[in-house]
All heavy atoms as an XYZ file, in Angstrom:
782
protein
N       0.861     -1.118      0.028
C      -0.068     -0.015     -0.066
C       0.915      1.239     -0.108
O       1.879      1.272      0.674
C      -0.870      0.023      1.270
C      -1.971      1.076      1.265
S      -3.133      0.496      2.375
C      -3.571      1.968      3.127
N       0.580      2.220     -0.781
C       1.395      3.478     -0.851
C       1.045      4.432      0.256
O      -0.088      4.380      0.874
C       1.170      4.028     -2.247
O      -0.169      4.483     -2.387
N       1.983      5.316      0.487
C       1.745      6.348      1.409
C       0.615      7.313      0.991
O       0.472      7.598     -0.229
C       3.018      7.257      1.639
C       4.089      6.337      2.446
O       3.673      5.409      3.078
O       5.263      6.666      2.206
N      -0.159      7.848      1.880
C      -1.164      8.854      1.526
C      -0.608     10.169      0.957
O       0.587     10.482      1.284
C      -1.885      9.132      2.782
C      -1.107      8.692      3.936
C      -0.096      7.659      3.359
N      -1.239     10.748     -0.057
C      -0.717     12.017     -0.615
C      -0.720     13.181      0.354
O      -0.004     14.051      0.079
C      -1.669     12.336     -1.824
N      -1.616     13.072      1.284
C      -1.782     14.236      2.255
C      -1.549     13.571      3.735
O      -2.277     12.626      4.086
C      -3.122     14.896      2.288
C      -3.236     15.974      3.313
C      -3.289     15.424      0.839
N      -0.655     14.078      4.457
C      -0.482     13.608      5.796
C      -0.473     14.721      6.824
O      -0.084     15.871      6.510
C       0.887     12.850      5.883
O       1.994     13.787      5.636
C       1.013     11.640      4.961
N      -0.920     14.431      8.026
C      -1.021     15.349      9.162
C      -1.137     14.543     10.433
O      -1.540     13.339     10.280
C      -2.055     16.379      9.073
C      -3.395     15.845      8.733
C      -4.210     15.326      9.741
C      -3.853     15.674      7.389
C      -5.455     14.875      9.365
C      -5.047     15.141      7.080
C      -5.934     14.690      8.112
N      -0.606     14.958     11.453
C      -0.756     14.184     12.821
C      -2.220     14.211     13.341
O      -3.015     15.033     12.909
C       0.131     14.886     13.780
C       0.083     16.305     13.319
C       0.000     16.316     11.751
N      -2.498     13.264     14.233
C      -3.724     13.411     14.878
C      -3.768     14.617     15.840
O      -2.741     14.859     16.473
C      -3.988     12.053     15.695
N      -4.918     15.243     16.001
C      -4.909     16.221     17.059
C      -4.710     15.673     18.563
O      -5.099     14.495     18.727
C      -6.343     16.807     17.059
C      -7.045     16.107     15.827
C      -6.273     15.013     15.513
N      -4.013     16.365     19.269
C      -3.811     16.034     20.609
C      -5.054     16.279     21.377
O      -5.989     16.803     20.909
C      -2.664     16.672     21.200
O      -2.759     18.036     21.161
C      -1.334     16.293     20.543
N      -5.070     16.045     22.682
C      -6.213     16.328     23.619
C      -6.424     17.773     23.435
O      -5.609     18.638     23.588
C      -5.871     15.861     24.950
C      -7.086     16.176     25.879
C      -6.866     15.498     27.191
N      -7.883     15.974     28.168
C      -9.083     15.305     28.311
N      -9.358     14.267     27.651
N     -10.004     15.727     29.189
N      -7.729     18.057     23.331
C      -8.197     19.489     23.180
C      -8.033     20.225     24.507
O      -8.576     19.774     25.504
C      -9.662     19.633     22.638
C      -9.658     18.908     21.211
C     -10.193     21.006     22.609
C     -11.012     18.629     20.663
N      -7.352     21.350     24.462
C      -7.113     22.087     25.702
C      -8.332     22.974     26.270
O      -8.286     24.209     26.164
C      -5.958     23.036     25.381
C      -6.208     23.234     23.990
C      -6.701     22.012     23.297
N      -9.353     22.259     26.638
C     -10.523     22.936     27.072
C     -10.301     23.764     28.400
O      -9.757     23.210     29.326
C     -11.621     21.890     27.472
C     -13.096     22.618     27.845
C     -13.697     23.445     27.001
C     -13.518     22.352     29.177
C     -14.950     24.014     27.517
C     -14.701     22.841     29.515
C     -15.350     23.762     28.722
O     -16.511     24.303     29.137
N     -10.569     25.035     28.387
C     -10.114     25.977     29.588
C     -11.117     25.650     30.771
O     -10.848     26.139     31.843
C     -10.165     27.279     29.065
C     -11.185     27.255     27.873
C     -11.000     25.834     27.315
N     -12.200     25.077     30.583
C     -13.246     24.895     31.645
C     -14.001     26.271     31.844
O     -13.949     27.154     31.056
N     -14.768     26.257     32.818
C     -15.662     27.381     33.072
C     -17.009     27.149     32.575
O     -17.402     26.146     32.037
N     -17.831     28.192     32.710
C     -19.265     28.054     32.377
C     -19.600     28.829     31.061
O     -20.741     28.905     30.731
C     -20.069     28.509     33.491
S     -19.821     30.197     34.001
N     -18.539     29.404     30.425
C     -18.910     30.251     29.229
C     -19.286     29.444     28.046
O     -20.177     29.736     27.281
C     -17.632     31.140     28.898
C     -17.759     31.848     27.710
C     -17.333     32.028     30.113
N     -18.604     28.329     27.928
C     -18.794     27.522     26.629
C     -18.724     26.012     27.011
O     -17.943     25.622     27.778
C     -17.707     27.834     25.645
C     -17.840     27.223     24.253
C     -19.087     27.721     23.525
C     -16.664     27.686     23.349
N     -19.634     25.223     26.517
C     -19.664     23.879     26.644
C     -18.450     23.187     25.971
O     -17.982     23.678     24.961
C     -20.910     23.252     25.973
C     -22.203     23.734     26.859
C     -22.245     23.059     28.232
O     -21.883     21.950     28.496
O     -22.655     23.826     29.108
N     -17.911     22.065     26.509
C     -16.803     21.426     25.956
C     -16.923     21.041     24.410
O     -16.020     21.169     23.667
C     -16.595     20.222     26.772
C     -17.210     20.530     28.087
C     -18.371     21.437     27.704
N     -18.134     20.520     24.152
C     -18.318     19.998     22.750
C     -18.249     21.162     21.628
O     -17.420     21.046     20.737
N     -19.021     22.244     21.833
C     -18.855     23.402     20.901
C     -17.423     23.956     20.920
O     -16.914     24.395     19.861
C     -19.793     24.307     21.288
C     -20.926     23.436     21.955
C     -20.116     22.421     22.575
N     -16.866     24.041     22.062
C     -15.444     24.611     22.152
C     -14.559     23.667     21.307
O     -13.656     24.208     20.578
C     -14.970     24.642     23.582
C     -13.570     25.137     23.676
C     -13.254     26.404     23.614
C     -12.458     24.186     23.748
C     -11.978     26.960     23.689
C     -11.179     24.606     23.798
C     -10.936     25.983     23.878
O      -9.528     26.357     23.887
N     -14.686     22.352     21.541
C     -13.857     21.433     20.812
C     -13.997     21.595     19.314
O     -13.049     21.503     18.545
C     -14.020     19.999     21.202
N     -15.176     21.726     18.858
C     -15.432     21.940     17.415
C     -14.707     23.115     16.901
O     -14.097     23.153     15.890
C     -16.998     22.080     17.058
C     -17.333     22.368     15.671
C     -16.885     21.315     14.732
C     -18.841     22.691     15.547
N     -14.928     24.346     17.590
C     -14.205     25.562     17.274
C     -12.710     25.327     17.196
O     -12.007     25.776     16.189
C     -14.615     26.636     18.175
C     -14.033     27.978     17.721
O     -14.289     28.443     16.622
O     -13.233     28.526     18.578
N     -12.265     24.699     18.270
C     -10.734     24.444     18.276
C     -10.330     23.590     16.930
O      -9.224     23.898     16.443
C     -10.420     23.647     19.560
C      -9.038     23.198     19.696
C      -8.017     24.097     20.072
C      -8.598     21.964     19.208
C      -6.736     23.782     20.318
C      -7.239     21.600     19.389
C      -6.292     22.498     19.869
O      -4.941     22.181     19.925
N     -10.983     22.540     16.661
C     -10.603     21.702     15.601
C     -10.735     22.411     14.305
O      -9.956     22.136     13.390
C     -11.418     20.381     15.608
C     -11.120     19.457     16.735
C     -12.205     18.424     16.874
C      -9.776     18.895     16.693
N     -11.682     23.297     14.093
C     -11.726     24.063     12.749
C     -10.664     25.016     12.688
O     -10.304     25.492     11.606
C     -13.094     24.710     12.781
C     -14.376     23.862     12.616
C     -15.632     24.702     12.654
C     -14.246     22.935     11.430
N      -9.845     25.352     13.798
C      -8.825     26.257     13.741
C      -7.530     25.570     13.996
O      -6.435     26.246     13.966
C      -8.998     27.447     14.756
C     -10.153     28.436     14.372
C     -10.327     29.453     15.415
N     -10.729     28.941     16.726
C      -9.968     28.960     17.817
N      -8.740     29.500     17.693
N     -10.406     28.463     19.042
N      -7.500     24.286     14.303
C      -6.329     23.541     14.715
C      -5.207     23.643     13.701
O      -5.537     23.524     12.418
C      -6.738     22.099     14.958
C      -5.572     21.119     15.126
C      -4.758     21.201     16.072
C      -5.310     20.028     14.335
N      -3.854     20.077     15.985
C      -4.276     19.417     14.834
C      -5.925     19.518     13.244
C      -3.620     18.224     14.355
C      -5.282     18.359     12.689
C      -4.235     17.728     13.233
N      -3.991     23.850     14.081
C      -2.841     24.022     13.255
C      -1.916     22.764     13.393
O      -1.782     22.297     14.549
C      -2.132     25.210     13.517
C      -2.901     26.578     13.383
C      -2.305     27.733     13.781
N      -1.243     28.166     12.780
C      -1.497     29.026     11.827
N      -2.669     29.562     11.634
N      -0.591     29.224     10.868
N      -1.368     22.341     12.296
C      -0.401     21.255     12.380
C       0.522     21.306     11.123
O       0.188     22.029     10.135
C      -1.123     19.880     12.351
N       1.582     20.589     11.166
C       2.354     20.454      9.913
C       1.672     19.506      8.912
O       1.452     18.297      9.374
C       3.766     19.839     10.300
C       4.674     20.859     11.020
O       4.254     22.066     11.170
O       5.694     20.446     11.532
N       1.389     19.877      7.713
C       0.679     19.047      6.777
C       1.610     18.894      5.542
O       2.172     19.866      5.154
C      -0.602     19.785      6.380
C      -1.507     18.924      5.290
C      -1.554     20.099      7.626
N       1.610     17.701      5.059
C       2.365     17.502      3.880
C       1.423     17.126      2.799
O       0.629     16.196      2.909
C       3.409     16.327      4.134
O       4.248     16.625      5.149
C       4.337     16.056      2.843
N       1.561     17.710      1.589
C       0.750     17.452      0.483
C       1.827     17.141     -0.707
O       2.495     17.960     -1.130
C      -0.062     18.727      0.010
C      -0.930     18.370     -1.161
C      -0.960     19.146      1.156
N       1.636     15.830     -1.092
C       2.563     15.429     -2.237
C       4.036     15.837     -1.876
O       4.761     16.217     -2.769
C       2.167     16.032     -3.505
C       1.057     15.463     -4.198
C       1.524     14.218     -5.086
N       0.396     13.665     -5.800
C      -0.139     12.535     -5.520
N       0.287     11.798     -4.575
N      -1.103     12.132     -6.182
N       4.434     15.546     -0.762
C       5.832     15.800     -0.312
C       6.108     17.281      0.034
O       7.275     17.453      0.472
N       5.246     18.233     -0.169
C       5.495     19.571      0.151
C       4.934     19.895      1.523
O       3.699     19.598      1.795
C       4.797     20.550     -0.864
C       5.044     21.959     -0.567
C       4.380     22.926     -1.516
O       3.559     22.504     -2.385
N       4.449     24.226     -1.288
N       5.907     20.327      2.426
C       5.513     20.609      3.782
C       4.821     21.963      3.870
O       5.235     22.969      3.387
C       6.799     20.618      4.623
C       6.469     20.951      6.135
C       5.617     19.972      6.823
C       7.823     21.063      6.906
N       3.768     22.009      4.617
C       2.970     23.213      4.962
C       3.054     23.247      6.459
O       2.196     22.693      7.134
C       1.515     23.116      4.450
C       1.351     23.014      3.073
N       1.066     24.088      2.172
C       1.375     21.929      2.293
C       1.044     23.680      0.956
N       1.098     22.346      0.988
N       4.062     23.957      6.917
C       4.239     24.073      8.356
C       3.186     24.814      9.162
O       2.833     25.863      8.676
C       5.705     24.596      8.645
C       5.939     25.318      7.433
C       5.109     24.773      6.292
N       2.832     24.376     10.303
C       1.967     25.091     11.258
C       0.742     25.728     10.483
O       0.514     26.873     10.512
C       2.718     26.085     12.004
C       1.961     26.722     13.134
O       1.154     26.019     13.772
O       2.073     27.983     13.424
N       0.074     24.855      9.757
C      -1.028     25.271      8.819
C      -2.385     24.938      9.473
O      -2.461     23.885     10.020
C      -0.829     24.538      7.481
O       0.346     24.922      6.858
C      -2.005     24.809      6.540
N      -3.328     25.872      9.345
C      -4.656     25.489      9.757
C      -5.262     24.261      8.898
O      -5.304     24.438      7.718
C      -5.533     26.699      9.541
C      -4.575     27.808      9.455
C      -3.362     27.183      8.871
N      -5.389     23.137      9.439
C      -5.659     21.880      8.725
C      -7.008     21.903      8.032
O      -7.128     21.657      6.745
C      -5.588     20.715      9.608
C      -5.947     19.417      8.874
C      -4.228     20.599     10.227
N      -8.049     22.344      8.703
C      -9.468     22.276      8.074
C      -9.540     23.267      6.935
O      -9.950     22.833      5.829
C     -10.425     22.700      9.149
C     -11.884     22.824      8.608
C     -12.678     21.658      8.243
C     -12.450     24.008      8.301
C     -13.891     21.751      7.670
C     -13.698     24.161      7.783
C     -14.442     22.994      7.437
N      -9.034     24.481      6.902
C      -9.179     25.318      5.739
C      -8.304     24.760      4.504
O      -8.723     24.813      3.425
C      -8.570     26.656      6.170
C      -8.793     26.672      7.602
C      -8.621     25.249      8.102
N      -7.172     24.155      4.851
C      -6.369     23.603      3.820
C      -7.131     22.375      3.193
O      -7.107     22.279      1.937
C      -4.957     23.140      4.412
C      -4.064     22.483      3.310
C      -3.780     23.302      2.155
C      -2.789     21.863      3.957
N      -7.703     21.625      3.992
C      -8.476     20.432      3.444
C      -9.592     20.923      2.498
O      -9.935     20.362      1.468
C      -8.891     19.525      4.535
C      -7.915     18.786      5.343
C      -8.464     17.987      6.435
C      -7.129     17.913      4.472
N     -10.288     21.962      2.986
C     -11.367     22.467      2.146
C     -10.882     23.014      0.785
O     -11.499     22.835     -0.247
C     -12.084     23.644      2.827
C     -12.974     23.057      3.971
C     -13.848     24.025      4.607
N     -14.731     24.576      3.547
C     -15.854     25.275      3.696
N     -16.328     25.385      4.964
N     -16.566     25.704      2.717
N      -9.685     23.680      0.775
C      -9.079     24.033     -0.409
C      -8.643     22.937     -1.318
O      -8.785     22.967     -2.542
C      -7.795     24.854     -0.190
N      -8.116     21.838     -0.775
C      -7.825     20.609     -1.504
C      -9.038     20.056     -2.134
O      -8.923     19.645     -3.212
C      -7.137     19.605     -0.552
C      -5.793     19.961      0.056
C      -5.360     18.886      0.934
C      -4.743     20.406     -0.975
N     -10.083     20.013     -1.443
C     -11.345     19.392     -1.898
C     -11.973     20.309     -2.999
O     -12.498     19.779     -3.996
C     -12.339     19.233     -0.839
C     -12.070     18.176      0.256
C     -12.951     18.290      1.493
C     -12.352     16.773     -0.464
N     -11.847     21.594     -2.909
C     -12.394     22.432     -3.876
C     -11.610     22.439     -5.222
O     -12.382     22.576     -6.205
C     -12.279     23.970     -3.383
N     -10.342     22.227     -5.098
C      -9.461     22.126     -6.441
C      -8.267     21.171     -6.207
O      -7.218     21.711     -6.091
C      -9.122     23.551     -6.840
C      -8.532     23.574     -8.222
O      -8.400     22.536     -8.947
O      -8.045     24.675     -8.709
N      -8.632     19.984     -6.244
C      -7.510     18.965     -5.954
C      -6.369     19.082     -7.034
O      -5.206     18.929     -6.693
C      -8.201     17.546     -6.127
C      -9.725     17.829     -6.069
C      -9.931     19.240     -6.443
N      -6.714     19.307     -8.212
C      -5.651     19.379     -9.271
C      -4.672     20.483     -9.122
O      -3.485     20.346     -9.411
C      -6.349     19.478    -10.685
N      -5.123     21.575     -8.494
C      -4.259     22.721     -8.276
C      -3.120     22.342     -7.226
O      -2.088     23.002     -7.130
C      -5.081     23.943     -7.748
N      -3.396     21.237     -6.522
C      -2.450     20.834     -5.519
C      -1.787     19.489     -5.836
O      -1.176     18.785     -5.010
C      -3.189     20.633     -4.133
C      -3.725     21.906     -3.636
N      -3.044     22.877     -3.004
C      -5.037     22.435     -3.858
C      -3.879     23.894     -2.698
N      -5.095     23.670     -3.283
N      -1.991     19.066     -7.052
C      -1.429     17.879     -7.572
C      -2.125     16.604     -7.024
O      -1.396     15.578     -6.991
N      -3.338     16.674     -6.702
C      -4.105     15.567     -6.100
C      -5.183     15.175     -7.051
O      -5.759     15.963     -7.838
C      -4.763     15.906     -4.720
C      -3.814     16.392     -3.684
C      -4.498     16.866     -2.391
C      -2.800     15.176     -3.302
N      -5.622     13.952     -6.775
C      -6.895     13.492     -7.494
C      -8.026     13.815     -6.471
O      -7.878     14.107     -5.283
C      -6.864     12.015     -7.748
O      -6.829     11.210     -6.558
N      -9.214     13.723     -7.006
C     -10.432     13.943     -6.105
C     -10.386     12.962     -5.080
O     -10.784     13.193     -3.888
C     -11.708     14.005     -6.916
N     -10.078     11.716     -5.389
C     -10.025     10.616     -4.404
C      -9.125     10.795     -3.354
O      -9.312     10.517     -2.078
C      -9.860      9.277     -5.070
N      -7.877     11.395     -3.705
C      -6.863     11.624     -2.703
C      -7.260     12.748     -1.706
O      -7.042     12.737     -0.476
C      -5.578     11.983     -3.366
C      -4.928     10.838     -3.976
C      -3.750     11.190     -4.817
O      -3.759     12.269     -5.517
O      -2.769     10.373     -5.018
N      -7.921     13.801     -2.216
C      -8.466     14.884     -1.393
C      -9.516     14.357     -0.508
O      -9.448     14.734      0.793
C      -8.977     16.080     -2.282
N     -10.366     13.524     -0.919
C     -11.460     12.953     -0.177
C     -10.898     12.020      0.926
O     -11.363     12.037      2.053
C     -12.496     12.170     -1.032
N      -9.809     11.316      0.597
C      -9.203     10.437      1.576
C      -8.594     11.370      2.727
O      -8.678     10.971      3.895
C      -8.110      9.606      0.965
N      -8.054     12.464      2.364
C      -7.576     13.372      3.421
C      -8.667     13.880      4.279
O      -8.447     13.887      5.494
C      -6.764     14.461      2.733
N      -9.748     14.217      3.760
C     -10.964     14.729      4.502
C     -11.346     13.566      5.429
O     -11.662     13.832      6.563
C     -12.078     15.121      3.538
C     -13.309     15.537      4.307
C     -14.586     15.408      3.492
N     -14.749     13.997      3.017
C     -15.132     13.763      1.791
N     -15.559     14.718      0.920
N     -15.238     12.450      1.348
N     -11.517     12.385      4.916
C     -12.032     11.347      5.713
C     -11.069     10.927      6.811
O     -11.494     10.636      7.871
C     -12.146     10.013      4.797
C     -13.203     10.142      3.746
O     -14.027     11.134      3.840
O     -13.251      9.328      2.844
N      -9.793     11.077      6.692
C      -8.837     10.920      7.731
C      -8.902     12.002      8.763
O      -9.032     11.630      9.950
C      -7.375     10.966      7.264
C      -6.302     10.699      8.287
C      -4.895     10.390      7.688
N      -4.031     10.037      8.704
C      -3.233     10.916      9.301
N      -3.202     12.186      8.954
N      -2.436     10.580     10.346
N      -9.213     13.285      8.328
C      -9.355     14.365      9.370
C     -10.715     14.004     10.122
O     -10.714     14.164     11.338
C      -9.522     15.688      8.624
C      -9.847     16.791      9.440
C      -8.875     17.328     10.210
C     -11.220     17.229      9.610
C      -9.201     18.489     11.134
C     -11.482     18.329     10.398
C     -10.415     18.927     11.118
N     -11.748     13.609      9.393
C     -13.027     13.341     10.046
C     -12.797     12.151     11.019
O     -13.387     12.288     12.179
C     -14.151     12.891      9.128
C     -14.662     14.108      8.219
C     -15.526     13.541      7.117
C     -15.376     15.187      9.072
N     -12.063     11.214     10.768
C     -11.865     10.112     11.741
C     -10.983     10.573     12.981
O     -11.469     10.269     14.116
C     -10.987      8.957     11.031
C     -10.738      7.737     11.884
C     -12.029      6.977     12.385
O     -12.948      7.038     11.609
O     -11.886      6.359     13.400
N      -9.916     11.207     12.678
C      -8.993     11.595     13.746
C      -9.551     12.745     14.565
O      -9.682     12.652     15.813
C      -7.656     11.964     13.219
C      -6.782     10.904     12.537
C      -5.647     11.521     11.965
C      -6.553      9.781     13.480
N     -10.032     13.840     13.934
C     -10.689     14.986     14.639
C     -12.020     14.573     15.281
O     -12.339     15.038     16.321
C     -10.741     16.181     13.771
N     -12.680     13.645     14.626
C     -13.993     13.246     15.095
C     -13.818     12.442     16.381
O     -14.692     12.672     17.446
N     -12.663     11.758     16.670
C     -12.512     11.012     17.834
C     -12.201     12.098     18.962
O     -12.725     11.908     20.024
C     -11.289     10.143     17.753
C     -11.530      8.932     16.738
C     -10.351      8.046     16.499
O      -9.214      8.345     17.028
N     -10.501      7.145     15.730
N     -11.433     13.082     18.585
C     -11.120     14.086     19.598
C     -12.341     14.862     20.064
O     -12.632     15.173     21.196
C     -10.071     15.083     19.042
N     -13.223     15.163     19.081
C     -14.409     15.884     19.236
C     -15.356     15.035     20.225
O     -16.046     15.583     21.052
C     -15.144     16.289     17.852
C     -16.515     17.072     17.951
C     -16.265     18.367     18.787
C     -16.928     17.391     16.640
N     -15.500     13.752     19.768
C     -16.436     12.883     20.527
C     -15.975     12.791     22.079
O     -16.757     12.754     22.968
C     -16.461     11.482     19.955
O     -17.007     11.649     18.539
C     -17.446     10.508     20.613
N     -14.628     12.796     22.236
C     -14.141     12.616     23.638
C     -14.459     13.870     24.466
O     -14.562     13.683     25.630
C     -12.602     12.543     23.507
N     -14.818     14.947     23.766
C     -15.282     16.173     24.505
C     -16.676     16.345     24.572
O     -17.215     17.445     24.910
C     -14.619     17.458     23.916
C     -13.002     17.444     24.026
C     -12.598     17.513     25.453
O     -13.314     18.015     26.396
O     -11.499     16.870     25.743
N     -17.499     15.332     24.133
C     -18.920     15.475     24.165
C     -19.603     16.026     22.891
O     -20.819     16.132     22.932
N     -18.789     16.148     21.890
C     -19.338     16.615     20.574
C     -19.705     15.507     19.617
O     -19.690     14.196     20.153
N     -20.026     15.687     18.400
C     -20.450     14.690     17.492
C     -19.617     14.877     16.226
O     -19.528     15.994     15.748
C     -21.928     14.758     17.232
C     -22.825     14.596     18.455
C     -24.144     14.923     18.114
O     -24.687     14.821     16.946
N     -25.044     15.294     19.101
N     -19.247     13.779     15.723
C     -18.424     13.690     14.387
C     -19.256     14.445     13.314
O     -18.864     15.090     12.375
C     -18.179     12.347     13.962
C     -17.523     12.234     12.635
C     -17.248     10.928     12.196
N     -17.023     10.752     10.714
C     -16.158      9.931     10.206
N     -15.443      9.127     10.977
N     -15.988      9.918      8.873
N     -20.599     14.303     13.247
C     -21.531     14.901     12.325
C     -21.350     16.376     12.340
O     -21.558     17.003     11.213
C     -22.963     14.531     12.655
N     -20.959     16.964     13.346
C     -20.750     18.355     13.344
C     -19.621     18.770     12.490
O     -19.671     19.783     11.600
C     -20.372     19.013     14.685
C     -21.430     18.808     15.727
C     -22.751     18.337     15.586
C     -21.297     19.087     17.250
N     -23.360     18.338     16.799
C     -22.540     18.756     17.783
C     -20.156     19.362     17.965
C     -22.654     18.848     19.217
C     -20.440     19.557     19.396
C     -21.656     19.252     19.943
N     -18.480     17.963     12.481
C     -17.371     18.128     11.489
C     -17.782     17.940     10.095
O     -17.393     18.661      9.099
C     -16.140     17.314     11.915
C     -15.337     17.676     13.068
C     -14.395     16.610     13.451
C     -14.689     18.916     12.847
N     -18.506     16.853      9.871
C     -19.057     16.527      8.546
C     -19.828     17.628      7.889
O     -19.681     18.060      6.839
C     -19.860     15.276      8.558
C     -19.057     14.005      8.913
C     -19.915     12.764      9.236
O     -21.095     12.838      9.287
O     -19.246     11.697      9.372
N     -20.665     18.295      8.755
C     -21.422     19.383      8.251
C     -20.551     20.553      7.855
O     -20.882     21.210      6.865
C     -22.391     19.791      9.394
C     -23.394     20.920      9.009
C     -24.351     21.311     10.169
N     -23.639     21.652     11.425
C     -23.845     21.216     12.615
N     -24.765     20.385     12.720
N     -23.074     21.711     13.555
N     -19.454     20.807      8.483
C     -18.618     21.938      8.092
C     -17.958     21.733      6.830
O     -17.611     22.721      6.125
C     -17.421     22.077      9.202
C     -17.994     22.424     10.558
C     -18.601     23.780     10.546
O     -18.263     24.716      9.857
O     -19.589     24.008     11.381
N     -17.883     20.472      6.201
C     -17.343     20.275      4.877
C     -18.360     20.440      3.827
O     -18.018     20.509      2.651
C     -16.707     18.827      4.753
C     -15.323     18.776      5.304
C     -15.157     18.138      6.598
C     -14.259     19.235      4.567
C     -13.855     18.032      7.108
C     -13.013     19.204      5.191
C     -12.839     18.537      6.397
N     -19.618     20.659      4.091
C     -20.623     20.862      3.136
C     -20.795     22.313      2.706
O     -20.429     23.143      3.420
C     -22.016     20.369      3.616
C     -22.075     18.955      3.780
C     -23.557     18.412      4.065
N     -23.267     17.246      4.948
C     -23.892     17.050      6.058
N     -24.831     17.899      6.482
N     -23.719     15.970      6.755
């Protein structure tokens, strides 16, 4: 099996500050939509990049980034799996992330 065209680490535990201002689930969703990591696209490193906006750009125009539509979709699916686990751990729902890609 070949390496994925787009790679990024799994989000670490979400640093929920606590308090009564915001519930953990919605806070986690906001955090994941702004989460930054080193992302590699076809061997090109994008250091400390907001992952979600980059994935949306890859999905909108995969060819501009040297990807196929299937490779961009695989990157999205990986994000949904990994970030969805982090979101669920904070009381959120993976469906919230899926909705953001629509």
